[in-house]
C-alpha positions as CSV (number, residue, x, y, z in Angstrom):
1,M,-4.6,-6.4,-2.6
2,T,-2.1,-9.5,-3.8
3,S,-1.1,-12.2,-1.7
4,N,1.8,-11.2,0.9
5,P,5.1,-12.2,-0.1
6,Q,6.2,-14.8,3.7
7,N,8.2,-13.6,6.6
8,S,10.8,-16.5,5.5
9,N,13.9,-16.4,8.5
10,P,17.2,-15.7,7.2
11,E,19.1,-19.9,8.0
12,A,21.6,-19.9,10.3
13,S,25.1,-19.5,9.9
14,E,27.7,-21.5,10.8
15,E,29.7,-18.9,11.9
16,K,28.0,-17.9,14.3
17,D,30.9,-15.6,15.7
18,S,31.8,-14.2,12.6
19,P,31.8,-10.1,12.6
20,N,31.5,-10.3,9.2
21,V,28.0,-12.6,9.3
22,S,26.7,-10.1,12.5
23,L,27.7,-7.2,9.8
24,N,25.7,-9.2,6.6
25,K,22.6,-9.9,9.1
26,F,22.1,-6.4,11.1
27,A,22.5,-5.0,7.7
28,D,20.3,-7.0,6.2
29,V,17.9,-6.1,8.8
30,G,18.2,-2.8,8.8
31,L,17.8,-1.6,5.5
32,R,14.8,-3.6,5.2
33,A,13.2,-2.2,7.7
34,L,14.1,1.1,6.6
35,M,12.4,0.1,2.7
36,A,9.1,-1.1,5.2
37,F,9.5,2.0,7.5
38,V,9.3,3.9,3.7
39,G,7.2,2.2,1.9
40,I,4.6,2.5,4.8
41,A,5.2,6.1,4.8
42,I,4.5,6.2,1.3
43,L,1.1,3.9,1.8
44,S,-0.6,6.5,4.4
45,T,0.5,9.7,2.0
46,G,-1.5,8.1,-0.8
47,T,-4.0,7.0,1.8
48,T,-4.3,10.4,2.7
49,L,-5.0,11.3,-1.0
50,L,-8.1,9.3,-1.4
51,R,-9.4,10.3,2.1
52,E,-8.9,14.4,1.0
53,G,-10.3,13.5,-2.1
54,N,-13.2,12.1,-0.8
55,V,-13.2,9.1,-3.2
56,G,-13.0,6.2,0.2
57,L,-10.6,3.6,1.6
58,D,-9.3,1.1,1.5
59,P,-12.2,-1.5,3.7
60,F,-9.6,-1.4,7.0
61,T,-9.0,2.3,7.1
62,A,-12.7,2.7,6.0
63,T,-14.2,0.9,9.6
64,N,-12.0,2.5,11.5
65,T,-12.3,6.3,10.4
66,G,-16.4,5.4,11.4
67,L,-15.6,3.6,14.1
68,A,-13.4,6.9,14.9
69,G,-16.7,8.9,14.3
70,K,-18.4,7.0,16.0
71,L,-16.3,8.0,19.3
72,G,-15.0,10.7,19.3
73,A,-11.7,9.6,19.1
74,G,-9.1,9.5,16.0
75,L,-7.9,7.5,14.2
76,G,-4.5,6.1,15.3
77,N,-5.6,5.6,18.3
78,V,-8.5,3.7,17.1
79,Q,-6.3,2.0,14.4
80,L,-3.8,1.3,16.4
81,M,-7.0,-0.6,18.6
82,V,-8.5,-2.3,15.9
83,N,-5.1,-3.3,15.3
84,L,-4.2,-4.6,18.5
85,V,-7.3,-6.7,18.5
86,I,-6.3,-8.8,15.8
87,F,-2.6,-8.8,16.6
88,V,-3.3,-10.5,19.3
89,L,-5.7,-12.9,17.2
90,V,-3.0,-14.0,14.7
91,L,-0.2,-13.9,17.6
92,L,-2.0,-16.7,18.6
93,L,-3.2,-17.7,15.4
94,D,0.1,-18.2,13.4
95,R,2.9,-15.4,14.9
96,K,5.1,-15.9,11.2
97,K,2.9,-13.7,10.2
98,I,4.9,-11.3,12.4
99,G,7.8,-9.0,12.5
100,I,9.1,-5.6,12.8
101,G,7.0,-4.5,9.6
102,T,4.1,-5.6,10.9
103,I,4.2,-3.4,14.4
104,M,5.6,-0.5,12.3
105,N,2.3,-1.0,10.0
106,M,-0.3,-1.6,13.0
107,V,1.8,1.7,14.6
108,L,2.6,4.5,12.0
109,V,-0.7,4.4,9.6
110,G,-3.2,5.7,11.3
111,Y,-1.1,8.4,12.9
112,E,0.5,8.9,10.0
113,I,-3.2,9.4,7.7
114,Q,-3.4,12.3,10.8
115,W,-0.5,14.5,10.0
116,F,-0.2,14.5,6.7
117,S,-4.0,15.2,6.4
118,I,-3.5,18.3,8.3
119,I,0.5,19.3,5.4
120,Y,-2.6,18.2,3.5
121,H,-5.6,21.2,4.4
122,Q,-2.1,23.7,4.8
123,I,-1.0,23.2,1.0
124,L,-4.9,22.7,-1.0
125,P,-7.6,24.7,1.2
126,N,-11.0,23.7,0.3
127,T,-9.9,22.3,-2.8
128,V,-12.4,19.6,-3.9
129,N,-13.3,19.2,-7.1
130,I,-14.1,17.3,-9.7
131,F,-10.0,17.7,-10.7
132,T,-8.7,17.6,-7.7
133,I,-11.0,13.8,-7.3
134,M,-9.6,12.9,-10.0
135,T,-5.9,14.2,-9.8
136,N,-6.2,12.5,-5.2
137,L,-8.0,9.6,-6.8
138,V,-4.9,8.2,-9.8
139,F,-1.8,9.9,-7.1
140,G,-3.8,8.3,-4.3
141,L,-4.2,5.0,-6.1
142,L,-1.0,5.1,-6.6
143,L,0.8,5.6,-3.9
144,F,-0.7,3.1,-1.3
145,T,-0.2,0.4,-4.3
146,L,4.1,1.9,-4.0
147,G,3.6,1.8,-0.2
148,S,1.8,-1.9,-0.2
149,S,4.4,-3.0,-2.3
150,L,7.3,-1.4,-0.5
151,Y,6.5,-3.2,3.3
152,M,5.3,-6.9,2.3
153,G,8.4,-6.7,-0.3
154,A,10.5,-5.9,2.7
155,R,9.3,-9.9,4.2
156,L,9.6,-8.9,7.5
157,G,5.7,-9.2,8.0
158,V,2.2,-8.8,7.2
159,A,-0.2,-5.5,8.0
160,P,-2.2,-7.5,11.1
161,Y,-5.5,-7.1,8.7
162,D,-3.9,-8.6,6.0
163,A,-2.1,-11.9,7.7
164,I,-6.5,-12.0,8.3
165,A,-7.2,-13.4,4.7
166,P,-3.7,-16.2,4.0
167,I,-4.4,-17.6,7.8
168,I,-8.6,-18.7,7.7
169,S,-6.9,-19.9,3.9
170,K,-4.4,-22.3,5.3
171,R,-6.9,-22.8,8.1
172,T,-10.4,-23.9,5.9
173,H,-8.2,-24.6,2.7
174,V,-10.4,-21.4,0.8
175,K,-8.3,-20.1,-1.7
176,Y,-6.4,-17.3,-0.6
177,R,-8.1,-14.7,-3.6
178,W,-11.8,-15.8,-2.1
179,A,-10.6,-15.3,1.7
180,R,-9.0,-11.9,0.8
181,I,-12.1,-10.2,-0.8
182,T,-15.0,-12.1,1.2
183,Q,-13.0,-10.3,4.1
184,D,-12.6,-7.1,2.5
185,I,-16.5,-6.7,1.1
186,I,-17.5,-7.6,5.5
187,F,-15.1,-4.5,6.2
188,M,-16.4,-2.5,3.4
189,V,-20.2,-3.6,4.4
190,A,-19.3,-2.1,7.8
191,A,-17.3,1.5,6.8
192,F,-20.9,1.4,5.2
193,F,-22.9,0.8,8.5
194,I,-20.4,3.1,10.6
195,G,-20.3,6.2,8.7
196,G,-16.9,5.6,7.0
197,D,-15.2,6.4,4.0
198,V,-16.6,4.4,1.7
199,G,-16.2,4.9,-2.2
200,F,-15.6,4.2,-5.1
201,A,-11.9,3.7,-3.8
202,T,-12.3,1.1,-1.6
203,I,-14.2,-1.2,-4.4
204,I,-11.5,-0.5,-6.6
205,V,-8.9,-1.4,-3.6
206,A,-10.9,-4.3,-2.7
207,F,-11.1,-5.9,-5.9
208,F,-8.2,-4.3,-8.0
209,T,-5.1,-3.2,-6.5
210,G,-2.8,-6.2,-7.1
211,P,-1.9,-5.8,-11.2
212,L,-0.4,-2.0,-9.8
213,I,0.9,-3.5,-6.7
214,T,2.4,-6.5,-8.8
215,Y,3.9,-3.4,-11.5
216,W,5.7,-1.6,-8.0
217,D,6.7,-5.4,-7.2
218,T,8.9,-6.0,-10.3
219,H,9.8,-2.3,-11.5
220,V,11.1,-1.0,-7.9
221,S,10.3,-3.5,-4.7
222,E,12.5,-5.9,-6.0
223,K,15.1,-3.9,-7.5
224,V,15.1,-1.7,-3.7
225,M,16.2,-5.6,-2.4
226,Q,18.2,-6.7,-4.6
227,G,20.0,-3.1,-3.7
228,I,19.9,-4.5,-0.7
229,T,21.4,-8.3,-1.3
230,D,24.0,-6.8,-2.6
231,F,25.2,-4.9,0.1
232,S,24.5,-6.9,2.7
233,S,26.9,-9.6,0.8
234,T,29.8,-6.8,0.9
235,P,28.9,-4.2,3.5
236,S,30.3,-0.7,3.8
237,F,30.1,3.2,4.6
238,R,30.1,3.7,0.3
239,T,27.7,0.9,-0.1
240,A,25.1,2.2,1.7
241,G,25.1,5.2,0.9
242,K,24.6,4.2,-2.2
243,Q,21.4,2.6,-1.4
244,L,20.9,4.8,0.7
245,V,20.2,6.9,-1.7
246,N,18.7,5.0,-4.3
247,V,15.7,4.8,-2.0
248,G,15.9,8.4,-1.0
249,R,15.5,9.8,-4.6
250,I,13.1,6.7,-5.7
251,S,10.7,7.6,-2.7
252,Y,10.7,11.6,-3.3
253,Y,10.4,11.7,-6.9
254,V,7.2,9.9,-7.2
255,V,5.6,12.0,-4.1
256,R,6.9,15.1,-5.5
257,H,5.8,14.7,-8.6
258,A,2.8,13.8,-7.3
259,Y,2.2,16.8,-5.9
260,E,3.5,18.8,-7.8
261,L,0.7,17.1,-10.8
262,T,-2.1,17.8,-7.7
263,E,-0.7,21.6,-7.7
264,K,-0.4,21.9,-11.6
265,T,-4.2,21.2,-11.8
266,Q,-5.4,24.0,-9.4
267,R,-3.8,26.8,-10.3
268,Q,-5.7,25.8,-13.6
269,L,-8.5,25.3,-12.8
270,S,-9.4,29.2,-13.1
271,N,-7.8,29.7,-16.0
272,Y,-10.7,27.2,-18.4
273,T,-14.0,28.0,-19.6
274,D,-17.0,26.4,-19.7
275,Q,-16.2,24.6,-22.8
276,E,-12.6,23.4,-22.0
277,L,-14.0,22.2,-18.1
278,D,-16.4,19.8,-19.7
279,E,-13.5,19.0,-22.6
280,R,-11.1,18.1,-19.5
281,I,-14.3,15.6,-18.1
282,E,-14.9,14.1,-21.0
283,M,-11.7,13.4,-21.4
284,T,-11.0,12.4,-18.2
285,R,-14.1,9.8,-18.6
286,N,-12.2,8.3,-21.7
287,R,-9.1,7.4,-20.2
288,S,-10.7,6.3,-17.7
289,K,-12.9,3.4,-20.8
290,Q,-8.8,3.2,-22.5
291,L,-7.7,1.5,-18.3
292,S,-10.7,0.1,-17.5
293,Q,-9.9,-2.1,-21.7
294,V,-6.4,-2.3,-20.6
295,Y,-7.2,-3.4,-17.1
296,E,-10.0,-6.3,-19.1
297,N,-6.8,-7.2,-21.4
298,T,-4.2,-7.8,-18.6
299,Q,-6.5,-9.7,-17.0
300,K,-7.5,-12.0,-20.2
301,Q,-4.0,-12.8,-20.8
302,L,-3.7,-13.8,-17.2
303,R,-5.8,-16.4,-17.2
304,L,-4.4,-16.9,-20.5
305,L,-1.4,-18.2,-19.8
306,Q,-2.5,-19.5,-16.0
307,G,-4.6,-22.0,-18.3
308,E,-2.2,-22.7,-20.5
309,A,0.4,-23.7,-17.0
310,D,-2.3,-25.8,-15.2
311,K,-2.5,-28.0,-18.6
312,R,1.7,-28.5,-18.3
313,A,1.6,-29.6,-14.2
314,K,-1.2,-32.1,-15.4
């Protein structure tokens, strides 16, 4: 996951007693809290798809599933307890990273994954096969990164786990990227040894979700934040309704589209001949290779651009 946006406190206005200023602040924080809440729900949905597809989870959740299995407890309870321990450390080391979004993430994600898993099994019972695995992998990653972008883009604090690497980077002067990769690797290894849900997606989440989150930042989160800013400057019920409808529409269509494609794929499985099945597998494999090449080319372009920027900065 990429570097989290820092929590920025709005400047205090000179007209503290003005009702309009108070209303603006209430609208801004309220809508950003709603944005974070929706983002966390989408993130949890994506994590559920990854979990039910047996392709692995992000290192932190994978570790918590392993602990839950060892302790015989629910994922929600275990994830909350682990979050509380890390939360205390973050509170002592850098409380500026704590906000409403921090509390929502640490409390909701584990329980939402449990709840969404129940719904998943009611809709698609006993459907683990090559196509549902690939579908869950793709849409799970898309929803996981979209949700991460929304909840972090709201700038109301980060999850306790996401605050570890920035704190280490700041105190040890190690680059954030390497601090985060090291952190994820440690949790990934821990998850593996305690029987957590480690798989292909765990490695992807640990190393390669940055470009996806950046994409969602540009095409969704920044636009949502701009709408919140526009409304907060001139709040009205009519404007609020439009903004809420837009946010709801985006979230609804993303989740619905993922579900419809998963369901469509499942319905078509029984109609495939052995030859068609082999062809679909080969086609999916080729698409995966193409996506890998696109990612590599994008990284090369990013390195060239960053190199040119570094030269000009000297």
